[in-house]
C-alpha positions as CSV (number, residue, x, y, z in Angstrom):
1,M,7.9,63.7,-0.9
2,A,5.5,64.3,2.2
3,V,2.5,66.5,1.9
4,S,-0.2,67.7,4.3
5,L,-3.0,65.4,3.4
6,N,-6.5,66.7,2.6
7,R,-9.3,65.9,0.5
8,Q,-8.1,68.0,-2.4
9,A,-4.8,66.3,-2.5
10,I,-6.3,62.9,-2.5
11,E,-8.8,63.6,-5.2
12,G,-6.2,65.0,-7.3
13,L,-4.3,61.7,-6.7
14,L,-7.3,59.6,-7.6
15,A,-7.8,61.6,-10.8
16,R,-4.1,60.9,-11.7
17,A,-4.4,57.2,-11.1
18,R,-7.6,56.9,-13.1
19,S,-5.9,58.6,-16.2
20,V,-2.9,56.1,-16.4
21,K,-4.2,52.6,-16.6
22,G,-2.4,50.0,-14.6
23,K,-0.3,52.1,-12.6
24,Q,-0.6,53.0,-8.8
25,F,0.5,56.3,-7.1
26,E,1.1,57.4,-3.5
27,L,0.9,60.3,-1.3
28,V,2.8,60.4,1.9
29,D,1.5,62.2,5.0
30,E,3.8,64.8,6.5
31,R,2.0,64.9,10.0
32,E,1.9,61.1,10.5
33,A,5.1,59.2,10.0
34,G,4.9,56.2,7.6
35,L,1.3,57.1,6.8
36,R,0.7,57.1,3.1
37,I,-2.3,56.6,0.7
38,R,-1.9,54.5,-2.5
39,A,-4.1,55.0,-5.4
40,G,-4.9,52.7,-8.4
41,E,-7.3,52.7,-11.3
42,R,-10.2,51.5,-9.1
43,S,-9.5,52.2,-5.4
44,A,-7.2,53.8,-2.9
45,T,-5.8,52.3,0.3
46,W,-4.4,53.7,3.5
47,L,-1.0,52.1,4.3
48,L,1.4,52.3,7.3
49,C,5.0,51.8,6.4
50,T,7.1,50.9,9.4
51,R,10.2,48.6,10.7
52,L,9.4,45.8,12.9
53,R,11.4,44.8,15.9
54,N,13.3,42.2,13.9
55,G,14.5,44.7,11.4
56,K,12.4,43.9,8.6
57,R,10.1,46.7,6.8
58,S,6.4,46.1,6.6
59,R,3.5,47.8,4.9
60,I,0.3,47.4,7.1
61,K,-3.0,47.8,5.4
62,L,-5.1,50.2,7.6
63,G,-8.4,50.7,5.5
64,A,-9.9,51.9,2.2
65,W,-10.7,55.5,1.1
66,P,-13.4,57.0,1.5
67,A,-14.6,54.6,4.2
68,M,-11.8,55.6,6.3
69,G,-11.2,59.3,6.4
70,I,-7.7,61.2,6.8
71,T,-8.3,61.6,10.6
72,E,-9.2,57.9,11.1
73,A,-6.3,56.7,9.2
74,R,-3.9,59.0,11.3
75,H,-5.4,57.3,14.5
76,A,-5.1,53.7,13.0
77,A,-1.4,54.4,12.0
78,Q,-0.8,55.4,15.8
79,A,-2.5,52.5,17.0
80,K,-0.6,50.0,14.7
81,R,2.6,51.6,15.4
82,L,2.0,51.0,19.2
83,E,1.4,47.3,18.5
84,V,4.7,47.3,16.4
85,V,6.5,48.7,19.3
86,G,5.1,46.1,21.6
87,G,6.7,43.3,19.2
88,A,3.6,42.5,17.2
89,D,3.3,42.0,13.5
90,P,0.0,42.9,12.3
91,N,0.3,41.4,8.9
92,E,1.4,38.1,10.5
93,A,-1.8,38.1,12.6
94,K,-3.8,38.6,9.4
95,R,-2.0,35.9,7.8
96,Q,-2.8,33.7,10.6
97,V,-6.5,34.4,10.6
98,A,-6.7,33.7,7.0
99,K,-4.8,30.6,7.3
100,D,-7.1,29.5,10.2
101,A,-10.2,30.3,8.5
102,A,-9.0,28.3,5.3
103,L,-8.0,25.5,7.6
104,A,-11.5,25.5,9.3
105,A,-13.2,25.4,5.7
106,K,-11.0,22.5,4.9
107,T,-11.8,20.5,8.1
108,R,-15.4,21.0,7.6
109,R,-15.1,18.7,4.3
110,K,-16.8,15.4,4.5
111,L,-14.3,12.5,5.1
112,C,-15.6,10.7,2.1
113,D,-14.8,13.6,-0.2
114,V,-11.3,13.8,1.3
115,L,-10.7,10.1,0.9
116,D,-11.8,10.6,-3.0
117,D,-9.1,13.2,-3.3
118,Y,-6.6,11.0,-1.5
119,E,-7.3,8.2,-4.0
120,R,-7.1,10.4,-7.0
121,R,-3.6,12.3,-5.9
122,K,-2.0,9.5,-4.1
123,L,-3.4,6.1,-4.0
124,S,-3.6,6.0,-7.9
125,Q,0.1,6.0,-7.9
126,L,0.3,2.8,-5.8
127,R,-0.1,-0.7,-7.0
128,T,-2.2,-1.6,-3.8
129,S,-4.5,1.3,-4.3
130,A,-7.8,-0.5,-4.3
131,Q,-6.8,-2.7,-1.3
132,T,-5.6,0.4,0.7
133,R,-8.9,2.2,-0.2
134,R,-10.9,-0.8,1.0
135,S,-8.9,-0.9,4.4
136,L,-10.0,2.9,5.1
137,D,-13.5,3.0,4.2
138,G,-14.6,-0.4,2.6
139,Q,-17.1,-2.9,4.1
140,R,-14.8,-3.6,7.1
141,G,-12.7,-0.5,6.8
142,L,-11.2,1.2,9.9
143,L,-12.9,4.5,9.0
144,R,-16.3,3.3,7.8
145,S,-18.3,4.8,10.6
146,F,-16.9,8.2,10.0
147,V,-17.3,8.7,6.2
148,Y,-20.0,11.3,6.4
149,R,-18.6,13.3,9.2
150,D,-16.4,16.4,9.0
151,I,-12.7,15.2,9.0
152,G,-11.6,17.7,11.4
153,S,-14.2,16.3,13.9
154,I,-12.6,12.9,14.1
155,T,-10.9,12.4,17.3
156,R,-7.9,10.2,18.6
157,G,-10.3,8.4,20.8
158,E,-12.7,7.4,18.3
159,I,-10.1,6.1,16.0
160,V,-8.7,4.2,19.2
161,D,-12.1,2.5,19.7
162,A,-12.3,1.6,15.9
163,V,-9.0,0.0,16.0
164,R,-9.8,-1.9,19.3
165,D,-13.1,-3.1,17.9
166,H,-11.1,-4.5,14.5
167,A,-8.3,-6.0,16.6
168,A,-10.9,-8.1,18.5
169,R,-11.9,-9.7,15.1
170,A,-8.4,-9.7,13.4
171,P,-5.6,-8.4,15.3
172,I,-2.8,-8.5,12.6
173,S,-5.3,-7.1,10.1
174,A,-5.9,-4.1,12.6
175,N,-2.2,-3.5,12.5
176,R,-2.4,-3.2,8.8
177,T,-5.4,-0.8,8.7
178,L,-4.1,1.3,11.3
179,A,-0.8,1.9,9.2
180,C,-3.2,2.8,6.3
181,A,-5.1,5.1,8.4
182,K,-1.9,7.0,9.5
183,A,-0.5,7.3,6.1
184,F,-3.9,9.0,5.1
185,F,-4.0,11.5,8.0
186,N,-0.3,12.3,7.5
187,W,-1.3,13.3,3.8
188,C,-3.9,15.3,5.1
189,V,-1.2,17.2,7.3
190,D,1.0,17.6,4.3
191,Q,-2.0,19.0,2.2
192,E,-2.8,21.4,5.2
193,I,-6.3,19.8,5.5
194,L,-5.5,18.9,9.2
195,E,-3.1,20.6,11.6
196,A,-2.0,17.3,13.3
197,S,-2.9,13.6,12.7
198,P,-5.6,12.1,15.2
199,A,-3.8,8.7,14.6
200,S,-0.2,9.7,15.0
201,T,0.5,8.3,18.7
202,I,-1.8,5.3,18.4
203,R,0.2,2.0,18.9
204,K,-0.4,-1.2,16.9
205,P,-2.9,-3.2,18.8
206,A,-1.3,-6.6,18.3
207,K,2.4,-7.8,18.7
208,E,4.0,-9.4,15.6
209,R,6.7,-11.5,15.0
210,T,8.8,-12.6,12.0
211,R,7.4,-16.0,11.0
212,D,9.9,-18.7,10.8
213,R,7.7,-21.6,10.0
214,H,8.9,-23.9,7.3
215,H,8.2,-27.5,6.3
216,T,10.3,-30.5,6.3
217,I,10.5,-32.4,3.0
218,D,8.2,-35.1,4.4
219,E,5.7,-32.4,5.6
220,L,6.0,-30.6,2.3
221,M,5.1,-33.8,0.4
222,E,2.3,-34.6,2.7
223,I,0.7,-31.1,1.8
224,W,1.5,-31.8,-1.9
225,D,-0.6,-35.1,-1.8
226,A,-3.4,-33.4,0.0
227,M,-3.4,-30.6,-2.6
228,G,-4.0,-33.1,-5.4
229,D,-7.6,-33.8,-3.6
230,L,-8.5,-30.1,-4.2
231,G,-9.3,-30.2,-7.8
232,Y,-9.6,-27.2,-10.0
233,P,-8.5,-24.3,-9.3
234,F,-6.8,-24.8,-6.1
235,G,-5.3,-28.1,-6.7
236,P,-3.0,-26.9,-9.4
237,L,-2.8,-23.5,-8.3
238,Y,-1.4,-24.4,-4.9
239,R,1.0,-27.3,-6.2
240,L,2.4,-24.5,-8.8
241,L,3.0,-22.2,-5.6
242,I,5.4,-24.9,-4.4
243,A,7.0,-25.7,-7.7
244,V,7.5,-22.0,-8.5
245,P,7.6,-20.1,-5.2
246,M,6.4,-16.8,-6.3
247,R,3.8,-14.6,-4.2
248,R,0.2,-16.2,-4.1
249,E,-1.5,-13.0,-6.0
250,E,1.4,-13.1,-8.8
251,I,0.3,-16.8,-9.6
252,A,-3.4,-16.6,-8.7
253,A,-3.7,-13.8,-11.2
254,M,-1.4,-15.3,-13.9
255,P,-3.0,-14.5,-17.3
256,V,-2.4,-16.8,-20.2
257,G,-1.0,-14.1,-22.3
258,E,2.2,-13.9,-20.0
259,L,2.9,-17.6,-20.6
260,E,5.2,-18.9,-23.3
261,L,5.0,-22.8,-22.8
262,S,6.8,-23.6,-25.8
263,L,9.3,-20.8,-26.5
264,R,10.9,-21.2,-29.9
265,G,9.3,-24.5,-30.3
266,N,11.0,-26.1,-27.3
267,P,8.9,-26.8,-24.2
268,E,12.1,-27.1,-22.2
269,D,12.4,-23.1,-22.4
270,A,9.0,-22.3,-21.1
271,V,9.0,-18.8,-19.5
272,W,6.4,-16.7,-17.6
273,T,7.2,-13.1,-18.0
274,L,5.8,-11.1,-15.1
275,P,5.2,-7.3,-16.1
276,A,6.4,-4.6,-13.7
277,G,2.8,-3.6,-12.5
278,R,2.2,-7.1,-11.1
279,T,5.2,-7.5,-9.0
280,K,5.7,-6.3,-5.4
281,R,9.1,-4.7,-6.2
282,A,7.6,-3.3,-9.5
283,N,10.3,-4.9,-11.6
284,A,9.4,-6.9,-14.8
285,L,10.8,-10.4,-14.3
286,R,11.1,-13.5,-16.4
287,V,10.4,-16.7,-14.7
288,P,11.9,-20.1,-15.9
289,L,9.3,-22.8,-16.0
290,S,10.4,-26.3,-15.0
291,P,8.7,-29.2,-16.9
292,L,6.7,-30.0,-13.6
293,A,5.6,-26.3,-13.5
294,R,4.6,-26.3,-17.2
295,E,2.6,-29.8,-16.6
296,L,0.7,-28.2,-13.7
297,I,-0.2,-25.1,-15.8
298,E,-1.3,-27.2,-18.6
299,E,-3.4,-29.3,-16.5
300,A,-5.1,-26.0,-15.4
301,L,-5.7,-24.8,-18.8
302,A,-7.3,-28.1,-19.7
303,A,-9.5,-28.5,-16.6
304,P,-13.3,-28.9,-17.7
305,E,-14.1,-26.4,-14.8
306,R,-12.2,-23.7,-16.2
307,P,-14.4,-21.2,-18.2
308,K,-13.5,-21.3,-21.8
309,D,-11.6,-18.1,-23.4
310,S,-11.0,-17.1,-19.8
311,P,-7.8,-14.9,-20.0
312,F,-6.6,-16.3,-16.6
313,V,-5.1,-19.6,-16.0
314,F,-7.0,-19.6,-12.7
315,S,-10.6,-18.6,-12.8
316,M,-14.0,-19.7,-11.8
317,T,-16.0,-16.8,-13.3
318,G,-13.9,-16.2,-16.7
319,D,-13.7,-12.6,-16.3
320,T,-11.7,-12.4,-12.8
321,S,-8.9,-14.4,-11.4
322,V,-9.5,-16.9,-8.6
323,S,-10.6,-16.0,-5.1
324,G,-11.9,-17.7,-1.9
325,Y,-8.5,-18.7,-0.7
326,A,-9.4,-19.1,3.0
327,K,-12.0,-21.6,2.1
328,A,-9.6,-23.5,0.0
329,K,-7.0,-23.6,2.7
330,S,-9.6,-24.9,5.3
331,R,-10.4,-27.5,3.0
332,L,-6.8,-28.4,2.5
333,D,-6.2,-28.4,6.3
334,R,-9.2,-30.8,6.5
335,I,-7.9,-33.0,3.9
336,I,-4.5,-33.3,5.7
337,H,-6.2,-34.0,9.0
338,L,-8.2,-36.8,7.8
339,N,-5.2,-38.4,5.8
340,R,-3.4,-38.2,9.3
341,L,-6.3,-39.9,11.0
342,E,-6.4,-42.8,8.5
343,A,-2.7,-43.5,8.6
344,A,-2.7,-43.6,12.4
345,E,-5.8,-45.9,12.3
346,K,-4.0,-48.3,9.9
347,G,-0.7,-48.0,12.0
348,G,-2.4,-48.5,15.5
349,G,-1.1,-44.9,16.7
350,E,-2.6,-41.5,17.3
351,A,-3.0,-38.9,14.8
352,T,-1.3,-35.5,15.5
353,A,-2.4,-32.4,14.1
354,M,-0.1,-30.4,11.7
355,E,1.4,-27.3,13.3
356,H,-0.3,-24.0,12.0
357,W,0.8,-22.9,8.8
358,T,0.1,-20.4,5.9
359,I,0.6,-20.7,2.2
360,H,3.2,-17.9,2.4
361,D,5.3,-20.4,4.4
362,L,5.8,-22.5,1.2
363,R,8.3,-19.6,0.1
364,T,10.2,-19.9,3.3
365,T,10.2,-23.5,2.9
366,F,11.6,-23.5,-0.6
367,S,14.2,-21.0,0.7
368,T,15.2,-23.2,3.5
369,L,15.3,-26.7,1.5
370,A,17.0,-25.3,-1.5
371,S,19.9,-24.0,0.5
372,E,20.1,-27.0,3.2
373,V,19.0,-30.1,1.1
374,M,20.0,-28.8,-2.4
375,G,22.8,-26.7,-1.5
376,A,21.7,-23.9,-3.8
377,D,23.4,-20.2,-3.6
378,I,21.4,-18.1,-1.5
379,A,21.8,-15.2,-3.9
380,I,20.1,-17.3,-6.6
381,V,17.2,-18.2,-4.1
382,D,16.9,-14.4,-3.3
383,R,16.3,-13.7,-7.1
384,I,13.8,-16.7,-7.4
385,L,11.7,-15.2,-4.6
386,S,12.1,-11.8,-6.2
387,H,13.5,-10.4,-3.0
388,V,15.8,-7.3,-2.9
389,A,18.8,-9.4,-2.7
390,T,18.8,-9.9,1.0
391,A,21.8,-12.2,1.0
392,T,24.0,-9.8,-0.6
393,T,25.7,-7.9,2.2
394,S,27.3,-5.2,0.0
395,K,24.8,-2.3,-0.6
396,I,26.8,-1.4,-3.7
397,M,26.2,-4.8,-5.3
398,R,22.5,-4.5,-4.5
399,V,22.4,-1.2,-6.3
400,Y,24.5,-1.9,-9.3
401,N,24.1,-5.6,-9.9
402,K,20.7,-5.8,-12.2
403,S,21.4,-9.1,-13.7
404,E,18.3,-11.3,-13.5
405,L,20.4,-14.6,-13.2
406,F,18.1,-16.3,-15.3
407,E,20.0,-19.4,-16.2
408,P,21.2,-20.1,-12.5
409,R,17.5,-19.6,-11.4
410,K,16.5,-22.0,-14.1
411,R,18.8,-24.7,-13.1
412,V,17.7,-24.4,-9.5
413,L,14.2,-24.3,-10.2
414,R,14.7,-27.5,-12.4
415,E,16.6,-29.2,-9.6
416,W,13.7,-28.2,-7.1
417,A,11.0,-29.7,-9.4
418,E,13.0,-32.9,-9.8
419,L,13.2,-33.2,-5.9
420,I,9.5,-32.8,-5.7
421,E,8.9,-35.3,-8.2
422,R,11.2,-38.0,-6.6
423,E,9.7,-37.5,-3.2
424,A,6.1,-37.8,-4.5
425,A,7.0,-40.9,-6.6
426,A,8.8,-42.5,-3.6
427,R,5.5,-41.8,-1.3
428,A,3.4,-43.2,-4.2
429,T,5.3,-46.4,-4.2
430,V,5.1,-46.7,-0.6
431,R,1.3,-46.2,-0.6
432,E,1.1,-48.7,-3.4
433,A,3.0,-51.3,-1.3
434,I,1.0,-50.7,1.7
435,R,-2.2,-51.3,-0.5
436,N,-1.0,-54.4,-2.0
437,K,0.0,-55.6,1.6
438,D,-3.6,-54.8,3.0
439,A,-5.1,-56.7,-0.3
440,H,-3.1,-59.7,0.4
441,S,-4.0,-59.7,4.2
442,S,-7.5,-59.5,3.6
443,A,-7.5,-62.3,0.7
444,K,-5.9,-64.5,3.4
445,L,-8.5,-63.7,6.0
446,Q,-11.2,-64.9,3.7
447,P,-12.7,-68.5,4.1
């Protein structure tokens, strides 16, 4: 019921509100449509109840009693009603102001603090969390120079410059770090830390193409021979990557505890069990070990250079798995080149350099040779490589066929190892024949 508001009526409303704990009471002004005062146990507030142009009812806060008197409240109600007639929503404007203030406070946070939150809330759920954090603000991280800046002050142009500088050193790596930065800034937008990502429209600095490099069997065996001259840890490690074509990090960080080299007392049933946390697809996997693979692992375990009691098969410190792949690959390439020079000198020809290749190409080589030379089923090859059944065209089969195909994989890996051993033995026979021939020729030349 509307009343003619005056100080006496309001004081009575306040007394009533104070006497009933936890409840609010209102008085509606009969002179100004929609104006009312609401009183609670501790305070009283002026409100305007009106209908917006979209038809929705809204309560607009005008001020507090007694700071805003009755006359002031009526004038404020008239002003707000004019705004509503003009199409405005005063409450929405207030919400936007509050939102802008909150956003401004968030954007004033230091980048390093936001990155810490990102690592705790998002990256900690990922297998590659440490690597991703390094790519953002590590020693060569893309955002390294901005870590003590307010996150809202970082501009698109500054990120473009950082990407360009990184691409000058390592183009493909720049693509990867840019992808990590985009994911981070998108997360900031989702968390309402930023209104828009400063990296969203930045293009990759380097063009990439799918690698199709694979070795012939002769070239693969040439690499195999050169690996024998590397010594521990990279000699047996790289050879194992040929015999068991898993991903480099999966083998390089192989703990002794994942191996059963004589399962049920039978060395022929040796198996390596990869836990889900160490595979790219986050799926636990049993890997059958051929006799050749088992010999390479046993060779590494018995190497004098391997620290005793290390939990890792391949380690130089004892506490961590092996590192320094780039230097080892450079040594391997140098050995291959010297071997080619020596062979060319003996044959009276000219040495040619081996086409550029990477350690990852050994997986492509296995897939190609296993299918073309051995006639292996490509679906089995996919399982050996721990791929997502790319050879299976049926999406339903990829979803529902969870068989690990252990016995078929075991058979193919054994045949693959036997192929390597036959080729290695044949090359050793040829080299021995050449050495004997050279020794015989040298003996004839002596007086």
